[in-house]
C-alpha positions in Angstrom: 19.6 2.9 -28.5 20.4 6.7 -28.7 23.2 6.0 -31.1 20.8 4.0 -33.4 18.3 6.9 -33.4 21.1 9.4 -34.1 22.5 7.3 -36.9 19.0 7.0 -38.4 18.6 10.8 -38.4 22.0 11.0 -40.2 20.6 8.8 -42.9 17.4 10.8 -43.3 14.8 12.6 -41.2 12.2 10.0 -42.1 14.4 7.1 -40.9 15.2 9.0 -37.7 11.6 9.8 -37.0 10.7 6.1 -37.6 13.4 4.9 -35.2 12.3 7.4 -32.6 8.6 6.4 -33.0 9.6 2.8 -32.6 11.3 3.5 -29.3 8.4 5.6 -28.1 6.0 2.7 -29.0 8.1 0.1 -27.2 8.4 2.2 -24.0 4.7 3.0 -24.2 3.8 -0.7 -24.6 6.0 -1.5 -21.6 4.3 1.1 -19.4 0.9 -0.2 -20.4 1.9 -3.8 -19.7 3.2 -2.8 -16.3 -0.1 -1.0 -15.6 -2.1 -4.1 -16.6 0.1 -6.4 -14.5 -0.2 -4.0 -11.5 -3.9 -3.9 -11.8 -4.2 -7.7 -11.9 -1.9 -8.1 -8.9 -3.9 -5.4 -7.0 -7.1 -7.4 -7.7 -5.4 -10.6 -6.6 -4.3 -9.0 -3.3 -7.8 -7.6 -2.6 -9.4 -10.9 -3.6 -7.2 -13.0 -1.3 -7.7 -10.6 1.7 -11.5 -10.5 1.1 -11.7 -14.2 1.0 -9.6 -14.6 4.1 -11.4 -11.9 6.1 -14.9 -12.3 4.8 -15.0 -8.4 4.7 -15.9 -6.7 1.4 -14.5 -3.3 2.2 -10.8 -3.2 3.0 -8.6 -0.1 3.6 -5.3 -0.1 1.6 -2.4 1.0 3.7 1.4 1.0 3.5 3.9 -0.1 6.1 6.2 2.6 7.2 10.0 2.3 7.6 9.3 2.0 11.4 6.3 -0.4 11.1 8.4 -3.5 10.9 10.0 -2.9 14.3 6.8 -1.5 15.8 4.9 -4.7 14.8 7.7 -6.8 16.3 7.5 -4.9 19.5 3.7 -5.3 19.7 3.5 -9.0 18.7 6.9 -10.4 19.8 7.5 -12.0 16.4 8.6 -10.6 13.0 5.1 -10.2 11.6 6.2 -8.2 8.5 9.4 -8.5 6.5 10.9 -5.4 4.8 12.0 -7.4 1.7 8.6 -9.0 1.3 5.8 -6.9 2.8 5.0 -3.3 2.0 1.3 -2.9 1.2 -1.3 -4.1 3.7 -5.1 -4.2 3.8 -7.1 -3.4 6.9 -10.4 -5.1 7.8 -12.3 -3.1 10.3 -14.2 -5.4 12.6 -16.6 -4.7 15.5 -13.9 -5.2 18.0 -10.5 -5.2 16.2 -8.5 -4.2 13.2 -7.2 -7.2 11.2 -4.2 -6.5 9.0 -3.6 -8.6 5.8 -0.4 -8.3 3.9 0.0 -7.8 0.2 -0.1 -10.8 -2.1 0.4 -13.5 0.6 -1.8 -16.6 0.8 -3.9 -16.2 3.9 -5.0 -18.5 6.6 -5.8 -15.5 8.8 -4.7 -11.9 9.4 -1.0 -11.2 9.9 -1.6 -8.9 12.8 -4.6 -8.0 14.9 -5.1 -4.8 16.9 -8.0 -5.1 19.3 -9.7 -1.8 19.8 -9.5 -2.3 23.6 -5.7 -2.2 23.3 -5.6 1.0 21.3 -5.1 3.8 23.8 -4.9 6.6 21.1 -4.8 7.4 17.4 -3.2 10.3 15.7 -3.0 11.7 12.2 0.5 12.4 11.1 2.8 12.3 8.1 4.7 9.0 8.0 7.7 7.9 6.0 7.1 4.9 3.7 9.8 3.7 1.3 8.4 6.0 -1.5 8.5 9.1 0.7 6.3 10.9 3.2 2.6 10.4 3.0 -0.4 11.1 5.3 -0.8 8.4 7.8 -2.1 7.2 11.1 -0.4 6.2 14.3 -2.0 3.7 16.7 -0.8 3.9 20.3 -0.9 0.4 21.8 0.9 -1.2 24.8 3.3 1.7 25.3 4.4 1.7 21.6 3.2 3.2 18.4 2.3 1.4 15.2 2.3 3.6 12.0 0.7 3.1 8.7 0.6 5.3 5.6 -2.5 6.0 3.5 -2.0 5.0 -0.1 -4.1 4.1 -3.2 -2.4 0.8 -4.1 -0.8 -2.0 -2.2 1.2 -3.5 -5.1 4.3 -2.0 -6.7 5.1 1.6 -5.9 2.5 3.0 -3.6 0.6 6.0 -4.8 -0.2 8.8 -2.3 -3.9 9.6 -1.9 -5.4 13.1 -1.7 -5.6 14.9 1.6 -9.4 14.6 1.5 -9.4 10.9 1.0 -6.8 10.4 3.7 -9.0 12.4 6.1 -12.0 10.2 5.1 -10.1 7.0 5.7 -8.8 8.3 9.0 -12.4 9.2 10.2 -13.5 5.7 9.1 -10.9 4.0 11.2 -11.5 6.5 14.1 -15.2 5.9 14.1 -14.7 2.1 14.0 -12.5 2.3 17.1 -14.7 4.8 19.0 -17.9 3.1 17.9 -16.7 -0.2 19.5 -16.0 1.7 22.7 -19.6 2.8 22.8 -20.8 -0.9 22.8 
């Protein structure tokens, strides 16, 4: 590709500019197409999780590099698979957190964390596959289960602002502590 552009510039500046513009347009079109596909897949993931949970508001999260083992330790089964599951959606119920995974077809949540089993929560930076992000750690049954706050659950996760991460943390914290008051 670079050779074609260089050869076009050797012919004339106009031909080189035309070749360079063509490459820029092709790359731009690919980026736009990936954005559209990502948006559609994101809507599909949310729609499936909403239909399965019956909850309109879901909290997008990302599994951390440790979450797979931590979920296994809590549940006793491989709940999430590193090659398949990365983004998850949390449904905050009156008595539990239900976790729905990515683009999966749902018959129910992949994992449930009853508020009664959560002995503590902590804000911390966690490592997801894309890097370190603000996150939350749930202490349950002698182990910790970590999740990272992100904007998207499909494709590469996008880190959210510190303020939005704080807001989501408070939302989860109030759901857990609100259930303890009942």
